[in-house]
C-alpha positions, 0 to 999 in steps of 0.5 A: 501500499503506497502513502499516495492511496491512502491520501487519495482515501483521505481527500476523497473523505474530506471532500464526500465526492469522488470528482471534486476530490479527483480534480483536488489531487489532479487525477481522473475520476476513473483512476480515484475510483480505481485506486478506492477500490483496490484500497477497500480490496486490500484491507478487505473493505474495513472502513470503506467508502461507498461509491455511489452515482449521485457523485456523493461519496459516504465513508462508513465504519 
């Protein structure tokens, strides 16, 4: 797990919006979503962010 991916997670949680977080990080939204999904898989989906199609992100646990 790279520190960069944890920074992505924090940005998404802080912004509560994948698109805004991606813009803040200067990456594309699909890249950010993919990185977050990989991180969730790495940690067994514990404390995950629920992504929905309204582009709002809600972190659980």
